[in-house]
C-alpha positions in Angstrom: 64.8 -59.1 -151.8 61.6 -59.7 -153.6 61.1 -58.9 -157.3 62.0 -55.3 -158.3 58.5 -54.0 -158.5 57.7 -55.2 -154.9 61.0 -54.3 -153.3 60.0 -50.9 -151.9 56.7 -52.2 -150.5 58.5 -55.2 -149.0 61.0 -53.0 -147.2 58.3 -50.6 -146.0 56.4 -53.6 -144.5 59.4 -55.2 -142.8 60.6 -51.9 -141.4 57.3 -51.0 -139.9 57.8 -54.0 -137.6 61.2 -52.7 -136.3 60.9 -50.8 -133.0 62.7 -47.4 -132.8 66.3 -47.8 -131.9 66.2 -51.6 -132.5 68.7 -53.4 -134.7 67.7 -55.1 -137.9 69.4 -58.2 -139.4 68.6 -58.6 -143.0 70.0 -61.1 -145.5 69.7 -61.3 -149.3 71.4 -63.0 -152.3 74.3 -61.2 -154.1 74.2 -61.0 -157.9 76.5 -64.0 -158.5 73.8 -66.2 -156.8 71.5 -65.3 -159.7 73.8 -66.6 -162.4 72.8 -69.7 -164.3 73.8 -72.8 -162.3 74.4 -70.8 -159.1 72.0 -70.7 -156.1 68.4 -71.9 -156.2 65.3 -69.8 -156.4 67.1 -66.5 -156.0 65.3 -63.5 -157.5 66.3 -59.8 -157.7 69.8 -60.4 -156.3 71.4 -57.1 -155.2 74.8 -55.8 -154.2 75.2 -54.9 -150.6 75.6 -51.2 -151.3 72.1 -51.2 -153.0 70.3 -52.6 -150.0 72.3 -50.4 -147.6 71.2 -47.3 -149.5 67.6 -48.4 -149.6 67.7 -48.8 -145.8 69.7 -45.5 -145.2 67.0 -43.4 -147.0 64.5 -44.9 -144.5 66.6 -43.8 -141.5 68.7 -46.9 -140.8 72.5 -46.9 -140.4 74.9 -49.5 -141.5 77.2 -50.8 -138.7 80.3 -52.2 -140.5 81.9 -53.7 -137.4 78.7 -55.5 -136.3 78.3 -56.8 -139.9 81.8 -58.1 -140.0 81.4 -59.9 -136.7 78.1 -61.5 -137.7 79.5 -62.6 -141.1 82.5 -64.2 -139.2 80.0 -66.1 -137.0 78.0 -67.3 -139.9 80.9 -68.8 -141.9 80.6 -72.5 -142.4 82.9 -74.5 -140.2 84.4 -77.9 -141.1 82.2 -80.7 -140.0 83.8 -83.1 -137.5 85.1 -86.4 -138.7 82.5 -89.2 -138.6 84.5 -91.0 -135.9 85.1 -87.8 -133.7 83.7 -87.9 -130.2 80.4 -86.0 -129.8 80.2 -83.4 -127.1 78.5 -84.8 -124.0 79.0 -88.4 -125.2 
């Protein structure tokens, strides 16, 4: 999310590009990423509930099951050992 004063304008501009009935995938930094020594370049970190509310008032619905699935897919996986065979090698 951009700085607080620009947040509503930013959301309006992004959401104008979303076709009716389409799904929107949006990512932002949580407040702990804005703590000193955490994250890099994060501004205006927000709780999930805040962003979900801002989208809800603009007609978007939050899909908890889809969100849980996407988060599971995005979790970092352990890197293979340096001597592990590479796929297709």
